[in-house]
C-alpha positions as CSV (number, residue, x, y, z in Angstrom):
1,X,-133.0,10.8,-106.4
2,X,-132.2,14.3,-107.5
3,X,-134.1,17.5,-106.6
4,X,-134.0,20.2,-109.3
5,X,-135.1,23.2,-107.2
6,X,-135.6,25.6,-110.0
7,X,-136.9,24.9,-113.6
8,X,-139.3,26.8,-115.8
9,X,-141.5,24.2,-117.5
10,X,-144.0,27.0,-118.3
11,X,-141.4,28.4,-120.8
12,X,-142.4,28.3,-124.4
13,X,-139.2,26.4,-125.3
14,X,-141.0,23.3,-123.9
15,X,-144.3,23.9,-125.8
16,X,-143.5,21.1,-128.3
17,X,-142.7,18.4,-125.8
18,X,-143.4,19.6,-122.3
19,X,-145.4,16.5,-121.2
20,X,-142.9,14.1,-122.7
21,X,-140.0,15.8,-120.9
22,X,-141.8,15.9,-117.6
23,X,-143.1,12.4,-117.8
24,X,-139.6,11.1,-118.4
25,X,-137.9,12.8,-115.5
26,X,-138.4,10.0,-112.9
27,X,-136.7,7.5,-115.2
28,X,-133.7,9.9,-115.4
29,X,-133.3,10.0,-111.6
30,X,-135.2,13.2,-110.9
31,X,-137.4,12.8,-107.9
32,X,-138.6,16.4,-107.3
33,X,-138.8,19.7,-109.2
34,X,-139.9,23.2,-108.3
35,X,-141.3,25.4,-111.1
36,X,-141.3,29.1,-110.2
37,X,-143.5,31.6,-112.0
38,X,-142.3,34.9,-113.5
39,X,-145.6,36.7,-113.8
40,X,-149.3,36.0,-113.3
41,X,-149.8,33.8,-116.4
42,X,-146.6,31.7,-115.8
43,X,-147.4,31.4,-112.1
44,X,-150.9,30.1,-113.0
45,X,-149.4,27.6,-115.4
46,X,-146.7,26.5,-112.9
47,X,-149.5,25.8,-110.3
48,X,-151.5,23.9,-112.9
49,X,-148.6,21.8,-114.0
50,X,-147.8,20.9,-110.4
51,X,-151.2,19.5,-110.0
52,X,-150.6,17.1,-112.9
53,X,-147.3,15.6,-111.8
54,X,-146.8,14.2,-108.3
55,X,-143.1,15.2,-108.3
56,X,-143.6,18.7,-109.5
57,X,-144.2,21.7,-107.2
58,X,-144.7,25.4,-108.0
59,X,-143.8,28.9,-106.8
60,X,-145.7,32.1,-107.8
61,X,-144.5,35.7,-108.2
62,X,-143.2,38.5,-110.4
63,X,-139.6,38.1,-111.7
64,X,-138.0,41.6,-111.8
65,X,-137.7,41.6,-115.6
66,X,-141.4,40.9,-115.9
67,X,-142.6,43.1,-113.1
68,X,-143.8,46.1,-115.1
69,X,-147.5,45.2,-115.1
70,X,-147.5,45.0,-111.2
71,X,-150.2,46.7,-109.3
72,X,-150.9,46.0,-105.6
73,X,-154.1,44.1,-106.4
74,X,-151.9,41.4,-108.1
75,X,-150.9,40.2,-104.7
76,X,-154.4,38.9,-104.3
77,X,-153.9,36.7,-107.3
78,X,-150.6,35.3,-105.9
79,X,-152.3,34.9,-102.5
80,X,-155.0,32.8,-104.1
81,X,-152.6,30.7,-106.0
82,X,-150.4,30.2,-103.0
83,X,-153.3,28.6,-101.2
84,X,-153.1,25.6,-103.5
85,X,-151.4,22.7,-101.7
86,X,-148.6,22.3,-104.3
87,X,-147.5,25.9,-104.3
88,X,-144.5,26.0,-101.9
89,X,-142.9,29.4,-102.3
90,X,-143.1,33.0,-103.5
91,X,-140.9,33.4,-106.5
92,X,-139.1,34.0,-108.5
93,X,-138.8,37.6,-107.1
94,X,-135.9,39.9,-106.7
95,X,-133.8,42.5,-108.6
96,X,-132.2,42.5,-112.0
97,X,-130.0,45.5,-112.8
98,X,-128.3,43.9,-115.8
99,X,-130.6,44.9,-118.6
100,X,-131.1,48.6,-119.2
101,X,-134.6,47.9,-120.6
102,X,-135.8,46.3,-117.4
103,X,-138.3,48.2,-115.2
104,X,-136.8,51.1,-113.2
105,X,-134.7,50.0,-110.3
106,X,-136.9,51.8,-107.8
107,X,-140.0,50.1,-109.1
108,X,-138.2,46.7,-109.0
109,X,-137.4,47.3,-105.3
110,X,-141.1,48.2,-104.6
111,X,-142.3,45.0,-106.2
112,X,-139.6,43.0,-104.4
113,X,-140.6,44.4,-101.0
114,X,-144.3,43.8,-101.6
115,X,-143.7,40.2,-102.4
116,X,-141.4,39.7,-99.4
117,X,-144.2,41.1,-97.3
118,X,-146.6,38.6,-98.9
119,X,-144.3,35.7,-98.1
120,X,-144.0,36.9,-94.5
121,X,-147.8,37.1,-94.3
122,X,-148.2,33.6,-95.8
123,X,-145.2,32.1,-93.9
124,X,-143.8,30.8,-97.2
125,X,-140.1,30.8,-98.3
126,X,-139.0,33.0,-101.2
127,X,-136.9,32.3,-104.3
128,X,-134.7,35.3,-105.0
129,X,-133.3,36.4,-108.4
130,X,-130.3,38.7,-108.0
131,X,-128.4,39.9,-111.0
132,X,-125.9,42.7,-110.7
133,X,-127.9,43.9,-107.7
134,X,-126.1,42.2,-104.8
135,X,-126.1,45.1,-102.3
136,X,-129.7,46.1,-102.8
137,X,-130.9,42.5,-102.8
138,X,-129.1,41.8,-99.5
139,X,-130.4,45.1,-98.0
140,X,-134.0,44.2,-98.8
141,X,-133.6,40.7,-97.4
142,X,-132.4,42.2,-94.2
143,X,-135.6,44.3,-93.9
144,X,-137.6,41.0,-93.5
145,X,-135.8,39.0,-90.8
146,X,-138.8,36.6,-90.5
147,X,-138.7,35.6,-94.2
148,X,-136.5,32.7,-95.1
149,X,-135.3,32.1,-98.7
150,X,-132.8,31.0,-101.3
151,X,-130.7,33.0,-103.7
152,X,-131.1,31.0,-106.8
153,X,-128.5,30.8,-109.5
154,X,-126.1,32.4,-107.1
155,X,-123.8,34.9,-108.7
156,X,-122.5,36.8,-105.7
157,X,-119.2,36.5,-103.9
158,X,-118.1,34.0,-101.3
159,X,-118.4,36.7,-98.7
160,X,-122.0,37.4,-99.7
161,X,-122.8,33.7,-99.5
162,X,-121.4,33.6,-96.0
163,X,-123.7,36.6,-95.1
164,X,-126.7,34.8,-96.4
165,X,-125.8,31.7,-94.4
166,X,-125.6,33.8,-91.3
167,X,-129.1,35.1,-92.0
168,X,-130.3,31.5,-92.2
169,X,-130.8,31.5,-95.9
170,X,-130.0,28.9,-98.6
171,X,-127.8,29.2,-101.7
172,X,-128.5,27.4,-104.9
173,X,-126.1,26.6,-107.7
174,X,-126.6,25.9,-111.4
175,X,-124.7,24.5,-114.4
176,X,-122.5,27.6,-114.2
177,X,-120.4,25.5,-111.7
178,X,-119.4,23.3,-114.7
179,X,-118.1,26.2,-116.8
180,X,-114.4,26.8,-117.2
181,X,-114.7,30.5,-116.2
182,X,-116.7,29.7,-113.1
183,X,-114.1,30.7,-110.5
184,X,-116.4,33.0,-108.6
185,X,-119.2,30.4,-108.4
186,X,-116.8,27.7,-107.3
187,X,-115.4,30.0,-104.5
188,X,-118.9,30.6,-103.3
189,X,-119.7,26.9,-103.3
190,X,-116.7,26.2,-101.2
191,X,-117.8,28.8,-98.7
192,X,-121.4,27.5,-98.2
193,X,-121.9,24.6,-95.7
194,X,-123.4,21.5,-97.1
195,X,-126.7,21.9,-95.2
196,X,-127.3,25.3,-96.8
197,X,-126.9,24.2,-100.5
198,X,-129.4,23.4,-103.2
199,X,-128.9,22.6,-106.9
200,X,-131.0,23.6,-109.9
201,X,-130.9,23.7,-113.7
202,X,-132.8,26.9,-114.2
203,X,-134.2,25.1,-117.3
204,X,-134.5,25.8,-120.1
205,X,-131.5,28.1,-119.6
206,X,-127.8,27.6,-118.8
207,X,-127.3,23.9,-119.5
208,X,-124.3,22.4,-117.8
209,X,-121.2,21.0,-119.6
210,X,-121.3,18.7,-121.6
211,X,-124.7,20.1,-122.9
212,X,-123.8,23.8,-122.7
213,X,-125.6,25.7,-125.5
214,X,-128.5,23.2,-125.7
215,X,-131.9,23.5,-124.1
216,X,-131.6,22.6,-120.5
217,X,-134.0,20.3,-118.5
218,X,-134.0,18.7,-115.1
219,X,-132.3,15.5,-116.2
220,X,-129.1,17.5,-116.5
221,X,-129.1,18.4,-112.8
222,X,-127.0,15.3,-112.3
223,X,-124.0,17.1,-113.9
224,X,-124.4,19.9,-111.4
225,X,-124.5,17.5,-108.5
226,X,-121.4,15.8,-109.8
227,X,-119.4,19.0,-110.0
228,X,-120.6,20.2,-106.6
229,X,-119.5,16.9,-105.1
230,X,-116.0,17.4,-106.6
231,X,-115.8,20.9,-105.1
232,X,-117.0,19.8,-101.7
233,X,-114.9,16.6,-101.6
234,X,-117.8,14.2,-101.2
235,X,-119.3,11.5,-103.4
236,X,-122.0,12.2,-105.9
237,X,-124.3,10.0,-104.0
238,X,-123.7,12.0,-100.8
239,X,-124.3,15.3,-102.7
240,X,-127.5,13.9,-104.2
241,X,-128.9,12.9,-100.8
242,X,-127.9,16.1,-99.0
243,X,-129.3,18.4,-101.6
244,X,-132.5,16.4,-101.9
245,X,-133.1,16.6,-98.2
246,X,-132.1,20.2,-98.1
247,X,-134.7,21.0,-100.8
248,X,-137.4,19.1,-99.1
249,X,-136.8,20.8,-95.8
250,X,-136.6,24.2,-97.3
251,X,-139.8,23.9,-99.3
252,X,-141.7,22.0,-96.6
253,X,-142.3,19.0,-98.9
254,X,-143.2,15.8,-97.0
């Protein structure tokens, strides 16, 4: 079975057929999925969806793009949601310097640090979003040596991936691995040991080849697994088993 460690089923692109897609995932070889929130409403929805499907788990937090409403009292909301048994991480949190209209960088860093501290308090892993903010993301991670986490949809260099591995962190790869121009992602995947890798779709975004441009869902994680297996020189079955067990261990799923 496959483990899609990052998919947003709270997204409005699933409004028309969310339950149909989720109910059909086990028949498509998907055994586990983690749905991270991006703000308070989506975190609540992620937690509620996880309670409806045995294979679905949730994470809660403010995505950097959605962090503008943040006030410190919001941490109490995430703390309450994190007490639910199927909430397994704080996320997706981090920094995004790509869009000029995003919240100010200093504010993003404040929210990131606050949520890292919450994860440390609750002894939960974190799911980090890092876009065009590699140096600052890594610097903040280093401020919290007791927090373990994953850089999802990894877009950094092979050297950065090695640094994360040294810190005890995980690195997760998406359908970008299947794209023709994915040299940087492929180099990073080659640099990461098999026991520190996870795979994800980041649904409904970034569908892998041969479905690029379509709405993504967890059933397509198989294409990412196949490509990662080619890069690492192992069989798809080995990749499936390794990444499944890595994800279970990282998120503390029995």
